[in-house]
C-alpha positions as CSV (number, residue, x, y, z in Angstrom):
1,M,4.8,-29.2,-30.3
2,K,1.1,-30.0,-29.8
3,E,-1.4,-27.5,-31.1
4,L,-4.1,-26.7,-28.6
5,N,-7.8,-26.2,-29.4
6,N,-9.8,-23.3,-28.1
7,E,-11.2,-25.1,-25.1
8,E,-7.6,-26.1,-24.0
9,L,-6.4,-22.5,-24.6
10,M,-9.2,-21.1,-22.3
11,N,-8.1,-23.4,-19.5
12,I,-4.5,-22.3,-19.4
13,D,-3.5,-20.8,-16.0
14,G,-0.3,-18.9,-15.9
15,G,2.0,-17.0,-13.8
16,G,1.5,-17.1,-10.1
17,F,1.5,-13.8,-8.2
18,S,1.7,-10.7,-10.3
19,I,2.1,-7.2,-8.9
20,S,0.1,-4.6,-10.7
21,A,0.7,-0.8,-10.7
22,A,-2.6,-0.3,-8.8
23,F,-1.4,-2.6,-6.0
24,L,1.9,-0.8,-5.8
25,N,0.2,2.6,-5.7
26,A,-2.2,1.5,-3.0
27,T,0.6,0.1,-0.9
28,A,2.7,3.2,-1.3
29,R,-0.3,5.4,-0.2
30,L,-0.9,3.2,2.8
31,V,2.7,3.4,3.9
32,E,2.7,7.2,3.4
33,T,-0.5,7.6,5.4
34,I,0.9,5.5,8.3
35,L,4.1,7.6,8.3
36,D,2.1,10.9,8.3
37,A,0.0,9.7,11.2
38,G,3.2,8.7,13.1
39,R,4.8,12.1,12.5
40,S,1.6,13.9,13.7
41,L,1.4,11.8,16.8
42,G,5.1,12.2,17.6
43,S,4.9,16.0,17.0
44,S,1.8,16.2,19.3
45,I,3.6,14.3,22.1
46,R,6.7,16.4,21.8
47,R,4.7,19.7,21.9
48,I,2.7,18.5,25.0
49,Y,5.9,17.5,26.9
50,S,7.7,20.8,26.0
51,G,4.6,22.9,26.9
52,N,4.5,24.4,23.5
53,I,0.7,24.0,22.9
54,C,-2.0,26.5,21.9
55,S,-4.8,27.1,24.4
56,F,-8.3,27.4,23.1
């Protein structure tokens, strides 16, 4: 096995795509926000069509 000097060690690229906890957390929050918006929209549509809305 060849020993690498410091310059060669600094030039090592590894891995590929790595998923971090911050990325997973942001993705989960985005999906949750989209689902909540869909639920709110669906509930609003259902209440309008059933005539079950509050008047100002």
